[in-house]
Phi, psi and omega in degrees: 000139177302130185298317181298321179293321180296317179294318181298326182293342180261001176288147181296143178288154174285124182203176176063219183298326181293318177297317180298320179299318180293318180293322178294321177297321179298313179297320180297315180291322178301316179292327184281315190238352180089169184293317185302321185266356176285132179231159176297325178299315181296319178295316179300317179295314181296322183271000182056049178229165176274156178295328178298324178299317179296316184288340174291336182254325183233125185281343182206167176299320180300315179299317181297314182294319178298318177296321179295317178298318180295323180294331182284349180283335191302313180289345186259080182274180178243081189292154177262103182267351181102354177212154178299315181300313180296320179296317181294318178296316182294324184281326190251357174251154176088194186300128179084352182265195185284351176259005181271112182302323180295318179296320179294320179297317179296316182295325177299318177295322181295317180302317178296316183295324181300323181281345187245337187235100182301323179297313180296316181302316180296314181293323179298315181290322185280322190249350180237306188296322181301313179295321181296315180293323178295321178296316178296319181295329181300329176300316183285326176297320178296318179298321178295318180295328178282352181084020181279332191266151169297145183294340184264007182292130178270104184294330179296330179275318190272333182301320179274003190294320182299310178299321181298315180296314184292316182291332172299316180293326180290305191271335179263314183265347179072029181251117179287135183279156172224180183297328178298315179296314180304315181296320179293322177295318179298310187285326186263341183241302189288310183296314177300328181282334191248328187285157172301146187308320182292340179269350181271350179308140183305328181291341182268346180258141176299152178304139178280129180302148176289129180304142178278147178288000000 
């Protein structure tokens, strides 16, 4: 066995707070310059680590970015508020949600990378997107268990709909979302499409905020 490889295999793994610092540096650079211009050297410099340290833990840039994206999911849970409307608002507004400028900047870089880097695209779908979609779907599964949904609602179609509408406005129309937009999409599109008819009555839905100029 190669001596350097043998010695390297016994070096301590990057973990704990040090790993978190590297992953946070990765996300910061990703938001600033995008996936294409992100390098292991830049992350090492930002995190005050050696490039060798990074490669002992991550074999490629794609692996590092996927781990960084996954680490950012932890604070952004899918809480059970007791209603579909409350769950959607809690999950998609605030830090890590669709109204978080940093999250949108990172996602913009990810969209570009998916189209240009097949390795990254595969890892993103297998190791990040699957968990994200399952978390979003859990909101709708709870609503179904509470008896809020029409029996014919296709969860595979409707669970990603909120993100789809909002991200269309971000990337196609150039309009940054806020909590007002999220609420209007929920109240005017998702709830009428998904709830049982008796729950869609105007008296059962909170007033829709007036659109901002």
